[in-house]
VOGU-3710 file (C-alpha; in Angstrom, 3 decimals, decimal comma):
1> xxxxxxxxxx> -92,790/-170,852/-104,242  -92,702/-167,583/-102,336  -96,440/-166,995/-102,107  -95,889/-164,000/-99,820  -93,812/-162,382/-102,542  -96,563/-163,067/-105,055  -99,102/-161,407/-102,810  -96,945/-158,340/-102,223  -96,088/-158,025/-105,887  -99,685/-158,440/-106,915
11> xxxxxxxxxx> -100,630/-155,453/-104,771  -97,641/-153,532/-106,078  -98,801/-154,082/-109,632  -102,231/-152,772/-108,787  -100,611/-149,628/-107,402  -97,695/-149,036/-109,758  -97,502/-149,455/-113,496  -93,727/-149,641/-113,675  -90,677/-149,734/-111,450  -87,532/-149,711/-113,528
21> xxxxxxxxxx> -86,233/-148,273/-116,728  -84,442/-149,823/-119,635  -83,319/-148,391/-122,958  -85,401/-145,748/-124,743  -88,168/-148,174/-125,606  -88,344/-149,315/-121,958  -88,766/-145,960/-120,253  -90,918/-145,803/-117,156  -93,153/-143,067/-115,746  -92,103/-141,082/-112,682
31> xxxxxxxxxx> -93,472/-143,138/-109,804  -94,987/-140,169/-107,971  -96,709/-138,681/-111,006  -99,832/-140,872/-111,188  -102,306/-143,102/-109,426  -103,372/-146,441/-110,850  -106,815/-145,138/-111,814  -105,222/-142,265/-113,687  -102,757/-144,464/-115,502  -103,276/-146,690/-118,573
41> xxxxxxxxxx> -104,830/-143,705/-120,321  -102,511/-143,490/-123,328  -100,719/-145,920/-125,596  -97,375/-144,810/-124,153  -98,483/-145,454/-120,569  -99,697/-148,930/-121,462  -96,347/-149,799/-123,010  -94,568/-148,365/-119,975  -96,577/-150,714/-117,779  -95,142/-153,825/-119,438
51> xxxxxxxxxx> -91,576/-152,551/-119,687  -90,394/-153,778/-116,255  -91,126/-157,387/-117,230  -88,140/-157,227/-119,585  -85,774/-156,978/-116,620  -86,558/-156,256/-112,980  -88,680/-159,218/-111,809  -86,203/-161,593/-113,491  -83,232/-160,114/-111,639  -83,017/-162,666/-108,831
61> xxxxxxxxxx> -83,172/-165,536/-111,312  -79,797/-164,603/-112,835  -77,736/-166,866/-110,587  -80,252/-169,682/-110,807  -80,280/-169,209/-114,570  -76,578/-170,120/-114,725  -76,415/-172,630/-111,882  -79,455/-174,609/-112,996  -78,984/-174,209/-116,723  -75,235/-174,728/-116,963
71> xxxxxxxxxx> -73,790/-176,020/-113,680  -76,326/-178,821/-113,167  -75,952/-179,739/-116,832  -72,158/-180,057/-116,734  -71,136/-177,003/-118,752  -69,873/-174,711/-115,975  -67,595/-175,748/-113,088  -68,246/-174,355/-109,605  -66,272/-176,983/-107,706  -66,849/-180,685/-107,181
81> xxxxxxxxxx> -68,427/-179,979/-103,789  -70,885/-177,442/-105,219  -74,491/-178,498/-104,659  -75,469/-177,858/-108,259  -72,453/-179,590/-109,723  -72,735/-182,662/-107,484  -76,544/-182,903/-107,407  -76,946/-182,483/-103,648  -79,102/-179,372/-103,899  -81,130/-178,651/-100,748
91> xxxxxxxxxx> -84,268/-176,627/-100,131  -82,325/-174,043/-98,100  -80,108/-172,957/-101,001  -80,259/-169,149/-101,306  -79,958/-169,079/-105,088  -82,785/-171,590/-105,317  -84,955/-169,449/-103,060  -84,220/-166,384/-105,155  -84,846/-168,198/-108,427  -88,251/-169,396/-107,270
101> xxxxxxxxxx> -89,250/-165,991/-105,899  -88,136/-164,315/-109,118  -90,105/-166,638/-111,390  -93,259/-166,193/-109,343  -92,682/-162,434/-109,338  -92,689/-162,507/-113,130  -95,988/-164,368/-113,112  -97,489/-161,841/-110,718  -96,332/-158,906/-112,855  -97,700/-160,482/-116,009
111> xxxxxxxxxx> -101,077/-161,230/-114,441  -101,264/-157,704/-113,085  -100,548/-156,138/-116,464  -103,254/-158,165/-118,214  -105,751/-157,400/-115,446  -105,006/-153,675/-115,504  -105,158/-153,392/-119,284  -108,559/-155,090/-119,250  -109,947/-153,031/-116,367  -108,141/-149,679/-116,350
121> xxxxxxxxxx> -107,224/-148,726/-119,925  -108,922/-145,527/-121,087  -110,838/-144,764/-124,282  -107,810/-143,157/-125,930  -105,830/-146,409/-125,836  -105,880/-148,213/-129,175  -106,921/-151,848/-129,470  -103,578/-152,564/-131,122  -101,725/-151,277/-128,060  -103,910/-153,190/-125,615
131> xxxxxxxxxx> -103,439/-156,372/-127,613  -99,679/-155,951/-127,962  -99,120/-155,223/-124,281  -101,238/-158,184/-123,193  -99,494/-160,413/-125,742  -96,079/-159,436/-124,439  -97,134/-160,102/-120,843  -98,655/-163,475/-121,772  -95,484/-164,555/-123,562  -93,354/-163,626/-120,557
141> xxxxxxxxxx> -95,829/-165,474/-118,336  -95,437/-168,601/-120,462  -91,661/-168,240/-120,280  -91,813/-168,084/-116,484  -93,941/-171,225/-116,346  -91,634/-172,966/-118,798  -88,776/-172,482/-116,348  -90,937/-173,401/-113,358  -92,240/-176,689/-114,725  -88,822/-177,804/-115,990
151> xxxxxxxxxx> -87,209/-176,917/-112,659  -89,768/-177,982/-110,052  -92,140/-180,237/-111,980  -95,765/-179,821/-110,915  -96,461/-176,237/-109,762  -99,595/-174,190/-109,013  -101,133/-172,353/-111,953  -101,957/-168,808/-110,849  -103,991/-167,248/-113,630  -105,406/-164,207/-111,852
161> xxxxxxxxxx> -103,800/-162,312/-108,993  -106,969/-160,620/-107,787  -108,924/-163,883/-107,668  -106,297/-165,612/-105,538  -105,972/-162,656/-103,191  -109,700/-162,089/-102,758  -110,227/-165,791/-102,031  -107,376/-165,708/-99,492  -105,847/-168,749/-101,207  -102,248/-167,530/-101,457
171> xxxxxxxxxx> -100,904/-169,945/-98,871  -103,162/-172,879/-99,714  -102,617/-173,456/-103,428  -102,134/-176,999/-104,688  -99,720/-177,934/-107,392  -101,243/-178,657/-110,774  -100,292/-181,626/-112,893  -97,301/-181,206/-115,197  -99,429/-182,055/-118,227  -101,842/-179,273/-117,261
181> xxxxxxxxxx> -99,007/-176,774/-116,834  -97,893/-177,549/-120,381  -101,465/-177,203/-121,642  -101,708/-173,863/-119,845  -98,517/-172,622/-121,503  -99,790/-173,692/-124,919  -103,119/-171,919/-124,408  -101,397/-168,796/-123,085  -99,031/-168,631/-126,057  -101,784/-169,329/-128,569
191> xxxxxxxxxx> -103,700/-166,412/-127,077  -100,601/-164,221/-127,146  -100,011/-165,033/-130,813  -103,548/-163,869/-131,634  -102,816/-160,534/-129,945  -99,224/-159,777/-130,929  -98,150/-157,926/-134,093  -95,933/-159,631/-136,639  -93,284/-157,010/-135,999  -92,774/-155,025/-132,806
201> xxxxxxxxxx> -90,179/-152,474/-131,782  -86,635/-153,956/-131,801  -86,052/-155,981/-128,667  -89,742/-156,374/-127,872  -91,674/-159,604/-128,163  -93,641/-160,111/-131,374  -95,767/-162,877/-132,872  -92,709/-164,849/-133,994  -91,128/-164,637/-130,548  -94,229/-166,374/-129,218
211> xxxxxxxxxx> -94,242/-168,882/-132,083  -90,625/-169,773/-131,306  -91,364/-170,289/-127,625  -94,468/-172,328/-128,478  -92,356/-174,596/-130,700  -89,926/-175,148/-127,828  -92,786/-175,873/-125,419  -94,262/-178,448/-127,801  -90,873/-180,121/-128,254  -90,509/-180,467/-124,465
221> xxxxxxxxxx> -94,134/-181,515/-124,030  -93,870/-184,203/-126,709  -92,143/-186,752/-124,463  -93,856/-186,110/-121,143  -95,555/-189,154/-119,674  -94,285/-191,490/-122,389  -91,645/-194,199/-122,428  -89,017/-194,399/-125,137  -90,956/-192,369/-127,672  -92,543/-188,967/-128,199
231> xxxxxxxxxx> -96,016/-187,796/-129,160  -96,127/-187,448/-132,948  -98,736/-184,658/-132,911  -96,658/-182,559/-130,514  -93,589/-183,052/-132,701  -95,576/-181,926/-135,752  -96,639/-178,798/-133,867  -93,042/-178,083/-132,825  -91,955/-178,421/-136,455  -94,850/-176,311/-137,739
241> xxxxxxxxxx> -94,290/-173,384/-135,390  -90,508/-173,356/-135,647  -90,830/-173,410/-139,449  -93,077/-170,354/-139,278  -90,318/-168,469/-137,486  -87,667/-169,677/-139,945  -89,692/-168,918/-143,084  -91,884/-165,981/-142,193  -90,267/-163,869/-139,467  -87,650/-162,229/-141,681
251> xxxxxxxxxx> -85,078/-162,847/-138,963  -81,580/-163,987/-139,835  -78,619/-165,530/-138,029  -75,974/-163,031/-136,925  -73,062/-163,755/-139,313  -70,328/-163,718/-136,623  -71,227/-165,836/-133,601  -69,345/-163,769/-131,001  -71,195/-160,630/-132,113  -74,432/-162,016/-130,649
261> xxxxxxxxxx> -73,089/-161,363/-127,147  -71,832/-157,824/-127,659  -73,704/-154,785/-126,395  -74,100/-153,340/-129,879  -76,222/-156,357/-130,808  -78,546/-156,342/-127,806  -81,481/-155,892/-130,174  -80,193/-157,985/-133,080  -82,877/-159,854/-135,081  -81,483/-163,265/-134,088
271> xxxxxxxxxx> -82,617/-162,670/-130,521  -86,289/-163,618/-130,261  -86,710/-163,189/-126,506  -84,172/-161,460/-124,257  -83,910/-159,860/-120,879  -83,140/-156,217/-121,680  -80,967/-154,848/-118,898  -79,863/-151,291/-118,236  -77,491/-149,472/-115,890  -79,672/-147,093/-113,896
281> xxxxxxxxxx> -80,338/-145,820/-110,407  -82,884/-148,597/-109,958  -81,309/-151,740/-108,524  -82,571/-154,888/-110,327  -82,666/-153,199/-113,737  -79,109/-154,358/-114,476  -77,222/-157,441/-115,612  -74,860/-158,623/-112,853  -73,571/-161,806/-114,507  -70,137/-160,299/-115,218
291> xxxxxxxxxx> -69,560/-160,039/-111,476  -70,225/-163,738/-110,893  -68,485/-165,016/-114,018  -65,692/-162,541/-114,823  -62,034/-162,908/-113,827  -61,149/-161,014/-110,653  -59,802/-157,619/-111,659  -61,438/-157,606/-115,077  -63,145/-154,231/-114,586  -62,339/-151,048/-112,709
301> xxxxxxxxxx> -65,027/-151,582/-110,091  -63,544/-154,436/-108,031  -66,784/-156,288/-108,761  -65,715/-159,490/-110,512  -65,116/-162,691/-108,551  -65,481/-165,426/-111,156  -61,840/-166,522/-111,360  -62,713/-169,991/-110,075  -65,928/-170,249/-112,105  -64,948/-171,918/-115,332
311> xxxxxxxxxx> -66,019/-174,209/-118,154  -65,884/-177,922/-117,488  -63,313/-180,283/-118,927  -66,238/-182,154/-120,436  -67,357/-179,103/-122,419  -63,767/-178,488/-123,486  -63,631/-182,062/-124,750  -66,851/-181,479/-126,691  -65,112/-178,594/-128,456  -61,991/-180,705/-129,059
321> xxxxxxxxxx> -59,899/-178,661/-126,622  -57,176/-179,650/-124,147  -56,111/-177,165/-121,463  -52,766/-178,957/-121,090  -51,701/-177,440/-124,384  -50,571/-173,925/-123,564  -50,886/-172,275/-126,943  -52,222/-174,937/-129,309  -55,832/-173,889/-129,437  -58,496/-175,611/-131,512
331> xxxxxxxxxx> -60,220/-172,707/-133,214  -62,039/-174,668/-135,910  -65,308/-173,836/-134,124  -65,666/-170,110/-133,438  -68,116/-170,845/-130,646  -65,371/-172,278/-128,459  -63,492/-169,011/-128,119  -66,758/-167,061/-127,840  -67,801/-169,333/-124,951  -64,603/-170,051/-123,002
341> xxxxxxxxxx> -61,316/-168,202/-122,566  -58,291/-170,483/-122,733  -54,530/-169,961/-122,629  -53,300/-167,595/-125,417  -56,788/-166,543/-126,567  -56,916/-162,898/-127,649  -60,136/-160,840/-127,580  -60,127/-157,571/-129,468  -63,528/-156,623/-128,018  -62,352/-156,765/-124,375
351> xxxxxxxxxx> -60,149/-153,869/-123,211  -60,372/-152,441/-126,731  -58,562/-149,218/-125,875  -55,529/-151,235/-124,736  -55,230/-153,403/-127,820  -57,507/-156,133/-126,539  -57,261/-158,773/-123,826  -55,085/-161,898/-123,918  -55,768/-164,790/-121,547  -52,212/-165,596/-120,482
361> xxxxxxxxxx> -52,232/-166,341/-116,711  -49,537/-163,784/-115,948  -51,564/-162,295/-113,094  -50,114/-158,868/-113,813  -51,346/-155,597/-112,396  -53,786/-153,839/-114,721  -53,985/-150,051/-115,096  -57,397/-148,900/-116,284  -58,115/-145,858/-118,488  -59,326/-143,841/-115,500
371> xxxxxxxxxx> -55,960/-144,330/-113,782  -57,197/-146,945/-111,316  -55,519/-150,324/-111,137  -56,406/-153,875/-110,174  -54,722/-157,237/-109,955  -56,002/-159,626/-112,600  -56,289/-163,039/-110,951  -55,969/-166,373/-112,755  -56,625/-169,703/-111,137  -59,244/-171,668/-113,037
381> xxxxxxxxxx> -59,171/-175,360/-112,043  -59,982/-176,330/-115,631  -57,837/-173,786/-117,485  -60,757/-171,754/-118,810  -63,060/-168,896/-117,871  -66,393/-167,593/-119,090  -66,851/-165,301/-122,080  -70,599/-165,092/-122,558  -72,236/-162,468/-120,287  -68,913/-160,586/-120,078
391> xxxxxxxxxx> -68,716/-156,971/-121,297  -65,153/-156,011/-120,371  -64,207/-152,726/-118,755  -66,035/-149,415/-118,630  -64,601/-148,239/-121,936  -65,864/-151,405/-123,641  -69,296/-150,677/-122,207  -69,218/-147,117/-123,533  -68,168/-148,354/-126,975  -71,006/-150,859/-127,047
401> xxxxxxxxxx> -73,850/-148,860/-125,550  -72,836/-145,205/-125,460  -72,970/-145,172/-121,665  -70,819/-146,401/-118,818  -71,269/-149,404/-116,606  -71,389/-149,376/-112,800  -70,461/-151,681/-109,973  -72,224/-155,006/-110,530  -74,173/-153,470/-113,399  -74,003/-153,808/-117,166
411> xxxxxxxxxx> -76,583/-153,349/-119,915  -75,746/-156,542/-121,804  -78,905/-158,379/-122,822  -79,406/-161,999/-121,765  -80,801/-163,981/-124,679  -83,345/-166,636/-123,711  -84,465/-167,707/-127,181  -82,392/-167,246/-130,299  -83,111/-168,042/-133,926  -80,401/-170,720/-133,975
421> xxxxxxxxxx> -82,230/-172,477/-131,131  -85,395/-172,479/-133,255  -83,441/-173,951/-136,190  -82,302/-176,831/-133,985  -85,790/-177,258/-132,520  -87,047/-177,702/-136,069  -84,350/-180,257/-136,905  -85,126/-182,280/-133,763  -88,873/-182,123/-134,315  -88,491/-183,383/-137,881
431> xxxxxxxxxx> -86,203/-186,183/-136,711  -88,871/-187,033/-134,160  -88,780/-190,669/-133,130  -86,597/-191,739/-136,032  -83,017/-192,933/-135,675  -81,925/-190,517/-138,411  -83,320/-188,149/-141,003  -82,200/-186,948/-144,421  -85,010/-184,386/-144,638  -83,669/-181,488/-146,686
441> xxxxxxxxxx> -85,283/-178,721/-144,613  -84,053/-180,211/-141,341  -80,560/-180,518/-142,799  -80,675/-176,923/-144,020  -81,581/-175,716/-140,532  -78,890/-177,753/-138,810  -76,203/-176,924/-141,372  -76,998/-173,206/-141,167  -76,281/-173,219/-137,430  -73,142/-175,341/-137,559
451> xxxxxxxxxx> -71,915/-173,817/-140,791  -71,952/-170,308/-139,316  -69,240/-171,187/-136,810  -67,225/-174,181/-138,023  -64,298/-173,530/-140,342  -64,357/-175,484/-143,613  -67,596/-177,122/-142,569  -68,814/-179,954/-144,770  -72,595/-179,989/-144,659  -74,202/-183,074/-143,187
461> xxxxxxxxxx> -76,399/-185,271/-145,369  -78,183/-187,013/-142,486  -78,873/-186,259/-138,846  -79,186/-188,316/-135,675  -80,434/-187,336/-132,223  -76,825/-187,223/-130,991  -75,913/-184,780/-133,766  -78,640/-182,374/-132,696  -78,264/-182,847/-128,932  -74,520/-182,219/-129,083
471> xxxxxxxxxx> -74,953/-179,272/-131,437  -77,392/-177,647/-129,072  -74,788/-177,916/-126,345  -72,049/-176,248/-128,394  -74,353/-173,541/-129,720  -76,022/-172,612/-126,425  -73,351/-173,435/-123,806  -73,289/-170,815/-121,074  -76,752/-169,524/-122,002  -78,661/-171,222/-119,194
481> xxxxxxxxxx> -80,275/-173,808/-121,466  -78,508/-177,192/-121,466  -80,119/-178,554/-118,280  -83,523/-178,314/-119,899  -82,370/-180,524/-122,780  -81,748/-183,216/-120,178  -85,143/-182,581/-118,583  -86,808/-182,926/-121,974  -84,943/-186,184/-122,602  -85,780/-187,459/-119,109
491> xxxxxxxxxx> -89,497/-187,199/-119,818  -89,363/-190,246/-122,093  -85,840/-191,681/-121,683  -84,819/-191,025/-118,054  -82,120/-193,690/-117,955  -80,437/-192,268/-121,044  -80,565/-188,746/-119,626  -78,938/-189,949/-116,398  -76,301/-191,933/-118,292  -75,300/-188,896/-120,334
501> xxxxxxxxxx> -74,938/-186,779/-117,208  -73,020/-189,378/-115,206  -70,552/-189,878/-118,064  -69,443/-186,216/-117,973  -66,014/-185,258/-116,686  -66,757/-182,657/-114,004  -63,320/-182,679/-112,423  -60,229/-180,432/-112,557  -56,535/-180,355/-113,433  -53,878/-180,665/-110,733
511> xxxxxxxxxx> -50,770/-178,409/-111,028  -52,222/-176,430/-113,921  -51,312/-173,103/-112,329  -47,683/-174,062/-111,959  -47,559/-175,457/-115,485  -48,988/-172,294/-117,023  -46,494/-170,184/-115,073  -43,522/-172,354/-116,054  -42,985/-173,889/-112,619  -44,285/-177,362/-113,470
521> xxxxxxxxxx> -44,067/-179,578/-116,553  -46,968/-180,835/-118,624  -46,424/-184,316/-117,205  -47,148/-182,882/-113,753  -50,646/-181,877/-114,849  -52,909/-184,723/-113,806  -56,655/-185,127/-113,934  -58,612/-184,889/-110,715  -61,509/-186,807/-112,186  -64,992/-186,390/-110,751
531> xxxxxxxxxx> -68,244/-187,719/-112,152  -71,678/-187,356/-110,645  -73,101/-190,623/-109,290  -76,206/-191,725/-111,155  -77,974/-192,154/-107,824  -77,611/-188,413/-107,149  -79,389/-187,342/-110,315  -82,953/-186,072/-110,137  -84,718/-184,064/-112,822  -86,901/-182,136/-110,394
541> xxxxxxxxxx> -85,297/-179,508/-108,191  -86,583/-179,303/-104,590  -88,965/-176,521/-103,666  -87,305/-173,872/-101,462  -87,896/-174,309/-97,750  -89,458/-170,843/-97,551  -92,106/-171,880/-100,071  -92,838/-175,135/-98,276  -93,144/-173,389/-94,920  -95,648/-170,906/-96,274
551> xxxxxxxxxx> -97,669/-173,397/-98,289  -97,636/-176,991/-96,992  -99,987/-177,985/-99,827  -96,950/-177,963/-102,116  -96,035/-181,278/-100,510  -99,314/-182,865/-101,561  -100,141/-184,650/-104,781  -100,830/-182,371/-107,775  -104,417/-181,862/-108,885  -106,015/-181,147/-112,276
561> xxxxxxxx> -106,393/-177,502/-113,256  -109,855/-176,116/-113,983  -109,427/-174,709/-117,479  -113,024/-173,529/-117,404  -111,929/-170,889/-114,897  -109,900/-168,921/-117,456  -110,932/-166,892/-120,455  -109,051/-168,865/-123,084
//
């Protein structure tokens, strides 16, 4: 944990109400137009204060979001020698350092907002605004801790920036027990739910966003500290809160799965909690995932280097795909094409002004609408490349958002909690500790998710854990989530979680490039199999070395948290 960053950010929050801008509803004040004591005087200023939490402090978590969520979990291939893919992650990993610093930055921002609203808001600010802003900050705070506890295990609970700073405790904090971190998240979200409105502006967190996150927290919490079973009361809570979202929020599934990940649907009702990025003059306000994941040459800005970042053979197998078949694609599940590009796939929403984009490995020179050109590079070791988090070229960005993109910058939202996730949370919570369930409401939730995307789908009449676990993978692949399903499983069935991971095919195809280009035959394409050794697998990621150097107490045993020290 980068305590120094927390300290600096805490002071920054006390001095500045906002740093970056996002769409219209995320505008910020001019940074030289106010002092902290003169701010928080109107409803608009209070909303501006919380706006940065929707993007900027999360910026440095973007790479960790993918590498932890999808590379560790066996969805995305970065190479068999990659530390995340092979489970040899060390404390000196830069992306790990950045991920930790980012998550603690979010916590510092959220604490600062709540503190400032309580202490600085003027008489003209409505109670509804104060409550909404604090509720949004508390929900984001819980989200940050949800990532922290599932990544690092026991972590310090920092409830109040000013208290830690005034006590000079920044570099001496002890970790708190995992069970207490979960209790803290529950209390924080319960408080947020009391404050938040049922409906907020599109894209902003509302009561049902918090209910959905609380359901997911309870589902994860239900197995912690147990062996082979889960806590029945926690499962009931997960079912109760997810059902509230399903029945009462008024939100609906986006009819076409691929539309969820298009710019025009950044604020779609399916998306309960999202990072809302924007292209602006303020670095860290933008989404840079296209640069890491997109084929080289995909945009005009020479800013994509994800040719060799691809979807694993194991995930392809889960979708019923085989990269050795040049043009025989299995498109029975629309999520496959919306998740991974494979040979002969055509995308009308990429390069729309040129008739769309076809993934064909020809490596031809591309001329862009502005007259510039680039060499589109193919070379995926698994015969696939990423689709989610990809916008396309500048024209595609203009079509989707009304404004252009920039180098390493798009405005595509990153969805952290979707309605379909909540549907599957409900199904799993109802299944609980049973071997199967025929509960009608659980079946309706599961069948709604699968039925949206699978052609000629025949609705299931019973569900098992495998049904739901595998469905979550197909639905959320590439969305930084699958690793945490393994963490949740490891809480009460660690051997099963390890067995599932070690059974995955994380290897590559030999001679695929030559085969796709007509130089080699299909028989020449052989599997370079690689599977992670069970002995490598750990469900707690190491703390970054920078955190350990600044706070040696992180190496000590976790201690109970004093819940009497907080106001809820």
